[in-house]
C-alpha positions as CSV (number, residue, x, y, z in Angstrom):
1,X,0.0,0.0,0.0
2,X,2.8,2.4,0.8
3,X,4.3,1.8,-2.5
4,X,1.1,2.6,-4.4
5,X,0.8,5.8,-2.3
6,X,4.3,6.9,-3.2
7,X,3.6,6.3,-6.9
8,X,0.4,8.4,-6.7
9,X,2.1,11.3,-5.0
10,X,4.9,11.2,-7.6
11,X,2.4,11.3,-10.4
12,X,0.5,14.3,-8.8
13,X,3.8,16.2,-8.4
14,X,4.6,15.5,-12.1
15,X,1.2,16.9,-13.2
16,X,1.5,20.1,-11.0
17,X,5.0,20.7,-12.4
18,X,3.6,20.4,-15.9
19,X,1.0,23.1,-15.4
20,X,2.3,26.4,-16.8
21,X,2.6,29.4,-14.4
22,X,0.5,32.4,-15.6
23,X,1.7,35.8,-14.4
24,X,-1.0,38.2,-13.1
25,X,-1.1,41.3,-15.4
26,X,-0.4,44.7,-13.8
27,X,-3.6,46.0,-15.3
28,X,-5.5,43.6,-13.0
29,X,-4.4,45.5,-9.9
30,X,-7.2,47.6,-8.5
31,X,-6.7,51.2,-7.5
32,X,-9.2,53.3,-5.6
33,X,-10.2,56.8,-6.6
34,X,-7.7,59.3,-5.1
35,X,-8.8,61.6,-2.3
36,X,-7.8,65.2,-2.0
37,X,-8.5,67.8,0.7
38,X,-7.3,71.4,1.2
39,X,-6.4,72.9,4.5
40,X,-8.4,76.0,3.4
41,X,-10.7,76.5,0.5
42,X,-9.9,80.2,0.4
43,X,-6.4,81.8,-0.1
44,X,-5.1,85.3,-0.7
45,X,-1.9,86.6,-2.2
46,X,-0.4,89.7,-3.7
47,X,1.2,90.5,-7.0
48,X,5.0,90.4,-6.6
49,X,4.8,89.2,-3.0
50,X,7.5,87.3,-1.1
51,X,6.3,84.3,0.9
52,X,2.6,84.6,0.4
53,X,0.2,82.4,2.4
54,X,0.0,78.7,1.3
55,X,-2.5,75.9,1.7
56,X,-1.7,72.3,2.5
57,X,-3.0,69.7,0.1
58,X,-3.6,66.2,1.5
59,X,-3.8,63.3,-1.0
60,X,-4.1,59.5,-0.9
61,X,-5.1,56.5,-3.0
62,X,-5.8,53.0,-2.0
63,X,-3.5,50.5,-3.6
64,X,-0.9,53.1,-4.5
65,X,2.1,54.6,-2.8
66,X,1.4,58.2,-2.2
67,X,4.7,59.2,-3.8
68,X,3.2,58.1,-7.2
69,X,0.4,60.7,-7.0
70,X,0.8,64.0,-8.8
71,X,-0.9,67.3,-7.8
72,X,-1.3,70.3,-10.0
73,X,-3.7,73.1,-11.0
74,X,-5.7,72.0,-14.0
75,X,-8.0,75.1,-14.6
76,X,-8.5,78.7,-13.7
77,X,-11.6,80.9,-14.1
78,X,-9.7,84.1,-14.6
79,X,-6.2,83.8,-16.1
80,X,-5.5,87.5,-15.6
81,X,-5.3,86.8,-11.9
82,X,-3.5,83.5,-11.9
83,X,-2.9,80.8,-14.5
84,X,-2.4,77.1,-13.9
85,X,1.3,77.6,-14.4
86,X,1.4,80.1,-11.5
87,X,0.5,77.4,-9.1
88,X,3.3,75.3,-7.6
89,X,2.9,72.2,-5.4
90,X,5.9,70.9,-3.5
91,X,6.4,67.7,-1.7
92,X,6.0,64.0,-2.4
93,X,4.3,62.7,0.7
94,X,0.6,62.7,1.5
95,X,0.8,66.3,2.7
96,X,2.0,68.9,0.1
97,X,2.3,72.6,0.0
98,X,0.5,74.7,-2.6
99,X,1.5,78.3,-3.4
100,X,0.2,80.7,-6.0
101,X,2.2,83.5,-7.7
102,X,-0.4,86.2,-8.4
103,X,-0.4,87.6,-11.9
104,X,-3.0,90.4,-11.4
105,X,-5.6,91.8,-9.0
106,X,-8.9,90.2,-8.5
107,X,-10.5,86.8,-7.9
108,X,-10.2,83.4,-9.6
109,X,-11.2,79.8,-8.8
110,X,-8.4,77.3,-9.3
111,X,-9.1,73.7,-9.9
112,X,-6.5,71.5,-8.0
113,X,-6.3,68.0,-9.4
114,X,-4.7,64.9,-8.0
115,X,-3.8,62.2,-10.5
116,X,-3.3,58.7,-9.2
117,X,-2.4,55.3,-10.6
118,X,-4.7,53.8,-13.1
119,X,-5.4,57.2,-14.5
120,X,-7.9,58.0,-11.8
121,X,-8.3,61.6,-10.6
122,X,-10.0,63.9,-8.1
123,X,-10.3,67.6,-7.8
124,X,-11.0,70.4,-5.3
125,X,-11.6,74.1,-5.9
126,X,-9.4,76.8,-4.3
127,X,-11.0,80.3,-4.2
128,X,-8.1,82.7,-4.7
129,X,-7.9,86.5,-4.3
130,X,-4.9,88.7,-5.2
131,X,-4.2,92.2,-4.1
132,X,-1.9,94.7,-5.8
133,X,1.8,94.9,-5.7
134,X,3.3,97.1,-2.9
135,X,6.5,98.9,-2.3
136,X,9.1,97.1,-0.2
137,X,7.5,93.8,-1.3
138,X,10.5,91.7,-0.3
139,X,10.3,93.0,3.3
140,X,6.5,92.7,3.6
141,X,4.4,89.9,4.9
142,X,0.6,89.5,5.2
143,X,-1.3,88.7,8.5
144,X,-4.5,87.0,7.4
145,X,-7.7,86.5,9.4
146,X,-8.3,90.2,10.0
147,X,-7.7,93.4,8.0
148,X,-7.9,95.8,10.9
149,X,-4.6,95.5,12.8
150,X,-4.4,98.4,15.3
151,X,-1.7,97.5,17.9
152,X,1.0,94.8,18.2
153,X,3.1,93.6,21.1
154,X,6.2,91.3,20.9
155,X,6.0,88.1,22.9
156,X,9.4,86.7,21.9
157,X,10.5,83.8,19.7
158,X,9.6,85.7,16.5
159,X,5.9,86.0,17.5
160,X,3.6,88.9,18.1
161,X,0.1,89.5,19.5
162,X,-1.9,91.8,17.3
163,X,-5.1,93.6,18.3
164,X,-8.0,94.5,16.0
165,X,-10.0,97.7,16.1
166,X,-13.1,96.1,14.5
167,X,-13.4,93.2,16.9
168,X,-12.0,92.3,20.3
169,X,-10.0,89.3,19.1
170,X,-6.3,89.2,20.0
171,X,-4.3,87.1,17.5
172,X,-0.9,85.4,17.8
173,X,1.2,85.5,14.6
174,X,4.6,84.4,13.4
175,X,5.9,87.8,12.5
176,X,8.3,86.5,9.9
177,X,5.9,84.7,7.6
178,X,2.6,85.4,5.9
179,X,-0.5,83.5,7.0
180,X,-3.2,82.9,9.6
181,X,-2.9,83.4,13.3
182,X,-1.7,80.3,15.3
183,X,-3.9,81.2,18.2
184,X,-6.7,83.7,19.1
185,X,-8.3,85.0,22.2
186,X,-11.6,86.9,22.7
187,X,-12.2,88.2,26.2
188,X,-15.4,90.1,25.3
189,X,-17.7,88.1,27.5
190,X,-15.4,88.3,30.5
191,X,-15.0,92.0,30.0
192,X,-18.7,92.5,29.8
193,X,-18.7,94.1,26.4
194,X,-20.9,93.3,23.5
195,X,-19.5,95.8,20.9
196,X,-16.0,96.5,19.7
197,X,-13.6,98.0,22.2
198,X,-11.8,99.7,19.3
199,X,-8.4,98.5,20.7
200,X,-5.8,101.1,19.5
201,X,-2.8,100.7,21.8
202,X,-0.9,98.1,23.8
203,X,2.2,98.2,26.0
204,X,4.0,95.4,27.8
205,X,5.5,95.6,31.3
206,X,7.0,92.3,32.4
207,X,4.4,89.6,31.7
208,X,1.5,92.1,31.7
209,X,0.2,93.7,28.5
210,X,-2.0,96.8,28.9
211,X,-4.6,97.4,26.2
212,X,-6.6,100.5,25.6
213,X,-9.7,101.2,23.6
214,X,-9.8,104.5,21.5
215,X,-12.0,106.1,24.3
216,X,-13.7,107.9,21.4
217,X,-17.2,108.0,19.8
218,X,-18.3,106.1,16.8
219,X,-17.5,107.4,13.4
220,X,-21.0,108.9,13.3
221,X,-20.5,110.6,16.6
222,X,-22.6,108.2,18.6
223,X,-21.5,107.3,22.1
224,X,-19.8,104.0,22.4
225,X,-19.4,102.9,26.0
226,X,-17.4,99.7,25.3
227,X,-14.7,101.8,23.7
228,X,-13.8,103.3,27.1
229,X,-12.4,99.9,28.2
230,X,-8.8,99.5,29.4
231,X,-7.8,96.0,30.3
232,X,-4.7,93.8,30.9
233,X,-3.7,90.3,29.8
234,X,-1.1,88.2,31.5
235,X,1.5,86.4,29.3
236,X,2.7,82.9,29.9
237,X,5.2,81.1,27.7
238,X,6.6,82.7,24.6
239,X,6.8,82.3,20.8
240,X,4.3,79.8,19.4
241,X,3.5,78.6,22.9
242,X,2.3,82.0,24.1
243,X,-0.8,82.0,26.2
244,X,-2.9,85.0,27.4
245,X,-5.1,85.2,30.5
246,X,-7.4,88.1,31.2
247,X,-6.3,90.4,34.1
248,X,-8.2,93.5,35.2
249,X,-10.3,96.1,33.5
250,X,-11.1,99.8,33.9
251,X,-13.8,101.8,32.2
252,X,-13.3,105.2,33.8
253,X,-10.3,106.7,31.9
254,X,-12.4,108.6,29.3
255,X,-14.4,110.3,32.1
256,X,-11.2,110.9,34.1
257,X,-9.5,112.7,31.2
258,X,-12.5,114.9,30.6
259,X,-12.8,115.8,34.2
260,X,-9.1,116.6,34.5
261,X,-9.2,118.8,31.4
262,X,-12.2,120.7,32.7
263,X,-10.4,121.3,35.9
264,X,-7.5,122.8,33.9
265,X,-9.5,125.2,31.9
266,X,-10.6,122.9,29.0
267,X,-7.2,123.4,27.5
268,X,-7.6,120.5,25.1
269,X,-11.3,120.6,24.6
270,X,-11.9,117.0,25.7
271,X,-15.5,117.5,26.8
272,X,-16.5,119.2,23.5
273,X,-14.5,116.7,21.4
274,X,-16.1,113.7,23.2
275,X,-19.6,115.1,23.2
276,X,-22.4,113.1,21.7
277,X,-22.6,113.8,18.0
278,X,-18.9,114.7,17.7
279,X,-16.9,112.6,15.2
280,X,-13.7,111.5,16.9
281,X,-11.3,111.7,14.0
282,X,-11.4,115.5,13.6
283,X,-8.6,117.9,14.3
284,X,-10.4,118.9,17.5
285,X,-11.8,115.5,18.2
286,X,-11.1,113.0,21.0
287,X,-9.4,109.7,20.0
288,X,-6.6,107.7,21.6
289,X,-4.3,105.7,19.3
290,X,-1.1,104.9,21.3
291,X,0.0,103.7,24.7
292,X,3.5,103.3,26.1
293,X,5.2,103.6,29.5
294,X,7.4,106.5,30.5
295,X,11.2,106.1,30.7
296,X,12.2,103.8,33.5
297,X,8.6,103.5,34.8
298,X,6.2,100.6,35.3
299,X,3.4,102.8,36.6
300,X,3.4,106.0,34.5
301,X,2.1,105.5,30.9
302,X,1.8,108.0,28.1
303,X,-1.7,108.0,26.5
304,X,-1.1,109.2,23.0
305,X,-3.8,111.0,21.0
306,X,-4.7,110.9,17.4
307,X,-7.0,113.8,18.0
308,X,-7.0,116.6,19.0
309,X,-3.9,118.5,17.8
310,X,-2.7,121.2,20.0
311,X,-3.8,123.8,19.1
312,X,-6.5,122.2,16.9
313,X,-5.3,123.7,13.6
314,X,-3.0,122.8,10.7
315,X,0.6,122.6,12.1
316,X,-0.6,121.8,15.6
317,X,1.3,119.5,17.9
318,X,0.7,115.9,18.9
319,X,-0.6,115.3,22.5
320,X,0.5,112.8,25.1
321,X,-1.0,112.7,28.5
322,X,0.9,111.0,31.3
323,X,-1.2,108.8,33.5
324,X,0.9,108.4,36.6
325,X,-0.9,105.4,38.1
326,X,-1.8,103.6,34.9
327,X,-0.6,100.3,36.3
328,X,-3.2,100.5,39.1
329,X,-6.2,101.2,37.0
330,X,-7.2,97.8,35.5
331,X,-8.8,95.8,38.3
332,X,-8.2,98.6,40.8
333,X,-10.5,101.0,42.6
334,X,-8.7,104.3,41.9
335,X,-9.3,107.0,39.4
336,X,-6.6,108.1,37.0
337,X,-4.0,110.6,38.2
338,X,-2.3,112.8,35.6
339,X,1.1,114.4,35.1
340,X,2.1,117.4,33.0
341,X,0.8,116.9,29.4
342,X,3.4,116.7,26.6
343,X,3.1,118.2,23.2
344,X,5.4,117.0,20.4
345,X,6.1,118.7,17.0
346,X,5.6,115.9,14.5
347,X,5.3,118.2,11.5
348,X,1.6,118.7,12.0
349,X,0.9,115.0,12.4
350,X,-0.5,113.1,15.4
351,X,0.5,109.8,17.1
352,X,-0.7,106.6,15.4
353,X,1.5,104.4,17.6
354,X,4.3,104.7,20.1
355,X,6.8,102.1,21.3
356,X,10.0,102.0,23.2
357,X,12.8,99.5,23.8
358,X,14.6,98.5,27.0
359,X,17.0,101.4,26.6
360,X,14.0,103.8,26.6
361,X,14.5,104.8,23.0
362,X,11.1,105.6,21.5
363,X,9.7,105.2,18.0
364,X,6.6,107.2,17.1
365,X,4.4,106.4,14.0
366,X,3.1,109.8,13.0
367,X,0.1,110.2,10.8
368,X,-2.9,112.4,10.1
369,X,-5.8,112.9,12.6
370,X,-8.1,112.4,9.6
371,X,-9.8,109.1,8.7
372,X,-8.0,108.8,5.4
373,X,-6.1,105.5,5.0
374,X,-3.1,106.3,2.7
375,X,-3.7,109.7,1.1
376,X,-2.1,111.7,3.9
377,X,1.5,111.6,5.0
378,X,3.1,109.2,7.5
379,X,6.5,109.4,9.1
380,X,8.7,107.7,11.8
381,X,10.2,109.8,14.6
382,X,12.6,108.9,17.3
383,X,12.3,110.4,20.8
384,X,13.9,110.1,24.2
385,X,10.6,110.0,26.1
386,X,11.6,113.2,27.9
387,X,9.1,116.0,27.6
388,X,11.7,118.7,27.0
389,X,13.4,116.8,24.2
390,X,12.2,117.3,20.6
391,X,11.4,114.2,18.5
392,X,13.7,113.7,15.4
393,X,12.3,112.6,12.1
394,X,13.9,109.4,10.8
395,X,12.0,108.8,7.5
396,X,8.8,109.2,5.6
397,X,6.6,106.2,5.1
398,X,5.1,105.1,1.8
399,X,1.6,106.3,1.2
400,X,0.6,105.1,-2.2
401,X,-0.2,101.5,-1.2
402,X,-3.4,100.4,0.5
403,X,-3.7,100.6,4.3
404,X,-2.9,103.0,7.1
405,X,0.3,102.6,9.1
406,X,-1.1,101.7,12.5
407,X,1.4,99.8,14.7
408,X,5.1,99.4,15.4
409,X,6.1,96.0,16.9
410,X,9.3,96.9,18.7
411,X,12.2,99.2,18.6
412,X,15.8,98.4,17.5
413,X,18.8,100.1,19.0
414,X,18.5,103.5,17.4
415,X,22.2,104.3,18.0
416,X,23.3,101.5,15.6
417,X,23.0,102.1,11.8
418,X,20.9,99.8,9.9
419,X,18.4,98.9,12.6
420,X,15.0,97.7,11.3
421,X,11.5,98.2,12.6
422,X,8.4,96.3,11.7
423,X,5.3,98.3,11.1
424,X,1.8,97.0,10.4
425,X,-1.1,98.5,8.4
426,X,-4.8,98.7,9.1
427,X,-6.3,97.7,5.8
428,X,-9.9,97.6,6.9
429,X,-11.1,100.4,4.7
430,X,-9.0,99.3,1.7
431,X,-10.5,97.8,-1.5
432,X,-7.9,95.2,-1.8
433,X,-9.3,93.3,-4.8
434,X,-10.8,96.1,-6.9
435,X,-14.4,94.9,-6.4
436,X,-15.6,97.9,-4.3
437,X,-15.7,95.9,-1.1
438,X,-13.8,97.2,2.0
439,X,-11.5,94.6,3.4
440,X,-13.3,94.6,6.7
441,X,-16.5,93.5,4.9
442,X,-15.0,90.6,3.0
443,X,-16.9,87.3,3.7
444,X,-13.9,85.0,4.2
445,X,-11.2,85.6,6.8
446,X,-8.5,84.2,4.6
447,X,-9.1,87.1,2.2
448,X,-8.9,89.7,5.0
449,X,-5.3,90.8,5.7
450,X,-3.1,93.4,7.2
451,X,0.4,94.0,5.9
452,X,3.6,94.1,7.9
453,X,6.8,95.7,6.5
454,X,10.3,96.0,7.8
455,X,11.8,99.4,7.4
456,X,15.5,100.2,7.8
457,X,16.3,103.2,10.1
458,X,19.3,105.4,10.6
């Protein structure tokens, strides 16, 4: 029996060995339809910009190695804004970076297509908006998510917290790149406000940032109680890890200023300038735009006015009012105390922002009291912070591009030639894309943006 079994097994092996091996054709491999997602469906750029915002494209295909997939723009609805060849996609992994080099101003929808193995494809639409070229393009970046930057404070590690005068949101940005904020905070509810504070100034002492509203009326002259808010935030961490916590608040500074001015003969006309029906951005108006602490002090702060000029006439001087107990106001139970007011000759301009460094060297962004964005002159001045010392003009600022110069982040050593300062514009009233829409009214935050530019001083 065992012999018969051996013969049978041998015969079976011979038959199997005689069966030809048929290779499975590559065409029989099944690939799924590729998938494609965009980190954002809306993107903005600028003609001639350096380092515009980008979007991340995530792709995959079942049955295929992701490196075999290709991603490119396959169509555009308006080639005068961007053509398919103006879109670059870098990377070979499942996560790739898409950038657009704007060709002209306006809007276009770009079709982004992934092509996988087996000839299978999938697409997504990217809604793109491009603004005009600007001066100093190589030194400019765009902070998206808001178009109304109004104050900025350095938090170290290349990051800044930027305030907005159209909302109460504080945004953390990488100051060296274009793009969206990495973190945001809105303390409106805790502050008990339902409307905009119109944040116009911020100053840091240690780990405390002091923020001030404009203290002024609305642009139609209506009273705006929430704009009287002064508050603090406490900083923990730095750079991308920065966190803010709400500190104290104070809503009496506007009234304190008016009462103080009345007691001193209405020298600055605060009561009249702040009266109901009075527009704040007038030469005799009432509007705060800057805040910084006095030299060597952690208690006395300079409240800097956009309006009024002193006297309220062409060629008038800019006004700073020292509040000698500013550090005690938010969360405290005291009223403001005032020092001797300071008037500065800024060539007929007023203060749009003021910032100092650790050596008590001050930079002043000077601009018109008027509500114009970029049709009036702007300039940078250096100052010692001492009332008896005159400010010195360093340079004029460009005025033909969209936006109002509204904030200076920090101050380099002004005794060293070649120091650079980063300024930020408020583009809220600008028609960035030539469609008649003010930037503040755009429907997508990715299309809203403020511009930051580095300027060389000395």
